[in-house]
C-alpha distance (Angstrom), angle and dihedral (degrees) to the residues before:
residue distance angle dihedral
M1 . . .
A2 3.85 . .
R3 3.73 121.2 .
V4 3.80 95.1 -133.4
R5 3.78 124.3 46.9
L6 3.80 137.5 -176.1
Q7 3.72 108.7 -137.5
G8 3.82 114.3 174.9
N9 3.80 105.5 -45.3
N10 3.79 94.9 -30.0
V11 3.94 127.5 91.2
Y12 3.72 113.2 -146.6
E13 3.82 131.2 -167.2
G14 3.72 107.2 -169.5
G15 3.80 104.0 -37.3
S16 3.81 95.6 -33.6
I17 3.78 124.8 96.3
I18 3.81 108.2 -126.8
G19 3.74 97.7 174.5
R20 3.73 151.7 -20.3
V21 3.79 138.0 -122.9
D22 3.79 115.9 -141.6
G23 3.85 109.0 178.3
T24 3.74 104.2 -66.8
D25 3.87 96.6 -11.6
I26 3.78 124.3 93.0
H27 3.84 111.9 -153.7
D28 3.85 126.7 -167.9
S29 3.76 121.5 -132.3
S30 3.77 94.7 -82.3
G31 3.78 91.5 54.5
H32 3.80 100.6 -105.4
V33 3.78 117.5 136.4
V34 3.77 109.4 -113.0
G35 3.85 98.1 175.1
K36 3.76 150.3 -17.2
I37 3.75 137.4 -127.4
R38 3.85 113.9 -128.7
G39 3.84 108.3 179.3
E40 3.77 106.7 -65.7
E41 3.83 93.1 -12.7
I42 3.85 130.3 91.5
Q43 3.91 111.5 -149.5
D44 3.81 129.1 -169.9
T45 3.77 120.4 -134.6
H46 3.83 89.9 -83.8
F47 3.85 91.2 57.0
H48 3.84 93.3 -110.8
T49 3.77 112.7 142.4
V50 3.81 108.4 -114.1
G51 3.85 96.3 168.3
R52 3.74 145.7 12.3
V53 3.83 136.4 -168.2
Q54 3.73 118.1 -144.5
G55 3.73 118.0 173.5
N56 3.82 106.7 -49.6
N57 3.81 96.1 -18.6
V58 3.67 137.0 89.6
Y59 3.81 118.2 -146.7
D60 3.86 132.1 -171.3
G61 3.74 122.2 -125.0
S62 3.83 93.1 -86.3
G63 3.86 93.3 52.6
R64 3.67 98.1 -102.2
R65 3.84 114.8 143.0
L66 3.78 112.6 -113.2
C67 3.81 104.2 175.0
S68 3.72 146.0 -42.1
M69 3.83 121.4 -92.7
S70 3.80 89.1 -115.0
E71 3.85 90.3 56.2
L72 3.77 89.2 47.7
R73 3.82 94.1 49.8
N74 3.84 85.6 56.1
N75 3.78 87.3 65.2
I76 3.81 101.9 35.3
D77 3.79 128.5 44.0
G78 3.77 118.4 -150.7
P79 3.73 147.6 76.5
G80 3.81 125.7 -70.3
G81 3.79 136.9 50.2
V82 3.78 110.9 -131.4
T83 3.81 89.7 30.6
L84 3.85 91.3 59.4
A85 3.70 91.5 44.5
A86 3.81 90.7 51.2
I87 3.90 90.8 50.5
W88 3.86 89.8 51.0
I89 3.78 96.0 45.6
L90 3.90 98.4 41.9
L91 3.97 102.8 30.6
V92 3.85 109.8 18.9
R93 3.75 113.3 30.1
């Protein structure tokens, strides 16, 4: 079982809420927006690309491969592709 899960709009690590997904916005546990999803890109609050999903791979902002989506799904339970990658890059990693 993965240590992080997306259940509804909330992101849990163990029994604690570590963040929330609100449409394209990713919030931390205190409610501050830490990033946005723009298509296949993941951006921080300054609109810098911090990640990207292309096919089955997740890349950082400079284009370096971080992991595959199947590896990421071993760490995070929940639906979605880019959303799970955004949670991993912005809240977990």
